C-alpha positions as MATLAB code, in Angstrom:
seq = 'MEVSAGKKIYFLSDFHLGAPDYKSSLEREKRIVSFLSAIQPTAAAIFIVGDMFDFWYEYKLVVPKGYVRLLGKLAQLTDAGIPVHFFVGNHDMWMRNYFEQELGIPVYFEERKFTFNNKRFFIAHGDGLGPDDNGYKLMKKVFRNRFCQWLFGVLHPSMGIGLANYFSRKSRQKTGSSDEVFLGEDKEWLIIFAKEKLAKEHFDYFIFGHRHLPLDFKLSNTSSYINLGDWIKYFTYAEFDGNIVELKKWVH';
ca = [
     -14.466   -7.478    6.954;
     -12.040   -9.957    5.422;
      -8.489   -8.899    4.639;
      -7.445  -10.581    1.406;
      -3.934  -11.818    0.639;
      -1.494   -8.992    0.022;
      -3.705   -6.426    1.725;
      -3.370   -4.879    5.189;
      -5.275   -2.711    7.627;
      -3.263    0.231    8.951;
      -3.668    2.070   12.259;
      -2.024    5.375   13.207;
      -2.762    8.302   15.512;
      -1.669   11.506   17.212;
      -0.424   13.746   14.412;
      -1.226   16.946   16.360;
      -0.992   19.021   13.204;
      -0.716   22.713   13.942;
       1.673   22.195   16.853;
       4.056   23.508   17.930;
       4.442   25.865   14.957;
       3.595   26.134   11.265;
       6.963   24.982    9.898;
       7.322   21.796   11.919;
       3.629   20.976   11.450;
       3.972   21.304    7.670;
       7.020   19.027    7.616;
       5.131   16.459    9.674;
       2.075   16.720    7.420;
       4.196   16.044    4.335;
       5.711   13.009    6.036;
       2.268   11.632    6.880;
       1.061   12.153    3.305;
       4.169   10.352    2.040;
       3.354    7.418    4.312;
      -0.271    7.283    3.164;
       0.875    7.292   -0.467;
       3.291    4.445    0.255;
       0.638    2.216    1.856;
      -2.129    3.026   -0.626;
      -1.482    0.012   -2.919;
      -1.804   -2.466   -0.028;
      -4.389   -0.718    2.171;
      -7.617   -2.613    2.773;
      -8.599    0.065    5.305;
      -6.984    2.857    7.311;
      -7.845    3.801   10.889;
      -6.758    7.182   12.252;
      -7.238    6.864   15.989;
      -7.550   10.451   17.159;
      -5.722   13.762   17.578;
      -5.144   14.317   13.881;
      -5.071   17.997   14.759;
      -3.801   19.771   17.834;
      -7.072   21.683   17.696;
     -10.136   21.442   15.481;
     -13.487   23.165   15.647;
     -16.128   23.146   12.948;
     -18.074   26.364   12.857;
     -21.261   26.339   10.792;
     -19.523   27.734    7.712;
     -15.844   27.664    8.716;
     -13.177   25.052    9.476;
      -9.570   25.808   10.529;
      -7.392   26.722    7.568;
      -4.446   24.600    6.478;
      -3.842   20.858    6.275;
      -4.813   20.797    2.582;
      -2.181   18.186    1.719;
      -3.500   15.694    4.243;
      -7.177   16.399    3.591;
      -6.618   16.088   -0.158;
      -4.797   12.783    0.333;
      -7.605   11.412    2.485;
     -10.123   12.399   -0.209;
      -7.974   10.645   -2.798;
      -7.924    7.470   -0.700;
     -11.673    7.355   -0.176;
     -12.319    8.248   -3.831;
     -10.180    5.224   -4.699;
     -12.481    3.028   -2.607;
     -10.190    2.626    0.421;
     -12.202    2.927    3.663;
     -10.790    5.465    6.101;
     -12.111    5.623    9.672;
     -11.510    8.422   12.162;
     -11.840    8.380   15.956;
     -11.951   11.806   17.566;
      -9.345   12.484   20.224;
      -9.261   14.929   23.082;
      -7.670   17.585   20.832;
     -10.097   17.314   17.914;
     -13.337   16.256   19.577;
     -15.285   19.218   18.184;
     -16.016   17.647   14.840;
     -19.375   17.660   13.148;
     -20.053   16.413    9.623;
     -17.242   17.924    7.534;
     -15.240   14.700    7.261;
     -18.303   12.640    6.446;
     -19.672   15.024    3.820;
     -16.455   16.158    2.154;
     -14.200   13.116    2.570;
     -16.561   10.181    3.019;
     -14.910    9.324    6.341;
     -17.053    8.077    9.257;
     -16.268    9.811   12.529;
     -16.532    7.944   15.841;
     -16.939    9.725   19.166;
     -16.764    6.574   21.285;
     -14.925    3.250   21.229;
     -15.920    0.720   18.577;
     -15.625   -3.024   18.101;
     -14.596   -4.562   14.786;
     -13.965   -8.077   13.531;
     -11.379   -8.697   10.810;
     -10.557  -12.240    9.681;
     -12.195  -13.602   12.839;
      -9.967  -11.433   15.032;
     -11.800   -9.113   17.417;
     -10.579   -5.516   17.769;
     -11.445   -2.924   20.412;
     -10.488    0.513   19.051;
     -10.588    3.907   20.772;
      -8.470    7.011   21.125;
      -8.073    6.134   24.797;
      -8.755    9.442   26.537;
     -10.897    9.151   29.643;
     -10.694    5.343   29.810;
      -9.495    3.456   32.835;
      -9.187    4.578   36.470;
      -8.296    8.008   37.851;
      -7.836   11.139   35.720;
     -11.159   12.366   37.103;
     -10.317   15.996   36.375;
      -9.913   15.270   32.694;
     -13.077   13.146   32.605;
     -15.034   16.102   33.997;
     -13.433   18.436   31.459;
     -14.348   16.016   28.667;
     -18.003   16.113   29.715;
     -17.925   19.912   29.545;
     -16.270   19.959   26.120;
     -18.723   17.380   24.759;
     -21.696   19.384   26.025;
     -23.690   20.824   23.105;
     -24.395   24.097   24.885;
     -20.719   24.613   25.724;
     -19.821   23.933   22.105;
     -22.402   26.484   20.986;
     -20.966   29.075   23.379;
     -17.495   28.565   21.942;
     -18.929   28.839   18.433;
     -20.220   32.333   19.223;
     -16.610   33.525   19.375;
     -15.062   34.788   16.155;
     -12.751   32.058   14.709;
      -9.674   34.267   15.135;
     -10.389   34.598   18.835;
     -11.688   31.055   19.444;
      -8.956   29.180   17.608;
      -6.271   31.477   19.017;
      -7.514   30.846   22.555;
      -7.683   27.089   22.008;
      -4.147   26.979   20.589;
      -2.854   28.887   23.626;
      -4.343   26.413   26.112;
      -3.189   23.472   24.012;
       0.412   24.710   24.233;
       0.055   25.231   27.991;
      -1.249   21.685   28.392;
       1.717   20.298   26.479;
       4.174   22.284   28.577;
       2.582   20.902   31.722;
       2.715   17.326   30.462;
       6.337   17.657   29.379;
       8.054   14.350   28.677;
       5.874   12.231   30.977;
       4.460   10.339   27.987;
       7.920    8.982   27.199;
       8.096    6.725   30.265;
       6.417    3.331   30.668;
       4.814    3.477   34.109;
       4.560   -0.263   34.689;
       1.784   -2.768   34.160;
      -0.027   -1.832   37.380;
       0.031    1.921   36.675;
      -0.634    2.151   32.935;
      -4.330    3.018   32.993;
      -5.064    1.785   29.475;
      -3.555   -1.592   30.355;
      -5.725   -1.667   33.477;
      -8.778   -0.759   31.391;
      -7.992   -3.424   28.755;
      -7.561   -6.115   31.411;
     -10.880   -5.236   33.014;
     -12.575   -5.320   29.618;
     -10.881   -8.605   28.752;
     -12.233  -10.221   31.909;
     -15.761   -9.661   30.568;
     -15.319  -10.059   26.810;
     -12.541  -11.409   24.609;
     -10.675   -9.197   22.176;
      -7.604  -10.237   20.273;
      -6.356   -6.653   20.064;
      -6.921   -3.401   21.921;
      -5.810   -0.508   19.695;
      -5.365    2.903   21.337;
      -3.713    6.244   20.670;
      -3.492    9.137   23.143;
      -0.593    7.733   25.183;
       2.008    8.785   22.538;
       4.426    6.067   23.702;
       4.562    3.115   21.244;
       3.613   -0.024   23.185;
       2.978   -3.647   22.263;
       1.943   -5.302   25.521;
       0.801   -8.905   25.900;
      -2.313   -8.992   28.061;
      -2.687  -12.770   27.820;
      -1.693  -15.600   25.510;
      -4.393  -14.524   23.066;
      -4.785  -10.782   23.585;
      -2.537   -7.732   23.122;
      -2.679   -4.024   23.853;
      -1.178   -1.831   21.133;
      -0.528    1.855   21.645;
       0.191    3.532   18.344;
       2.700    6.120   19.545;
       2.654    9.394   17.622;
       3.874   11.246   14.528;
       5.677   13.951   16.463;
       8.604   11.925   17.756;
       8.135    8.223   16.972;
       6.403    8.024   13.551;
       4.941    4.645   14.446;
       1.913    2.766   13.196;
       0.400   -0.719   13.354;
      -0.540   -3.030   10.519;
      -2.770   -6.089   10.435;
      -2.003   -8.548    7.655;
      -4.994  -10.782    8.303;
      -3.202  -12.841   10.924;
      -1.307  -10.626   13.365;
      -0.888   -6.960   14.278;
       2.627   -5.558   14.255;
       3.810   -2.198   15.552;
       6.228   -0.558   13.104;
       8.146    2.656   12.528;
       7.987    4.654    9.298;
      11.488    5.479    8.160;
      11.616    7.725    5.104;
];
């Protein structure tokens, strides 16, 4: 894909809509929609890199209620011919074909490689990559298992979604503010992962979400790791103008 003059590719992640309560989630959703409207005239493509929702599960005939402002805006963007790409995160991994059928948005369950204007991009939500975190990696395998997903789907939506929201809140309470601290180059597992990947194959940019802390880290003279932050506290995003990627904050 070539990014023409005056156009940009935008990257953002970690909205966690639905958390921690309806009021704050709705305010955040409106802010995201306002941002998407503002970038629409210059958007060559938009990448949402995971955890759009704090929880999402597609039953055969049911999806979680709410989020109509954002979903309507995404439909408007794709109807206007602007490509939107979505990478599932650890909070919304239970997607099926709703986004593809209703919104025309491809959904990616694994990392993907893209080339824009001869710049190579490695894009993923970031969960389960790098060393350690073996407990989560095991949990991810369970959640991705088709049979386990079917078992959850047997539950009535009121019970299933209520249970999932409860454990999501507990997980956030356990994590606390740990995402707000840069751990250092030798302990940031996505930096470690990117360096190992870079030793085998060149990428100009590694774009991740998941970490919640906005980061623009130089891996080498020709490669950078960008963490997109979130839309809970930081309201940050990245944009590629055809030459460089910059990490920015939406102030509105």
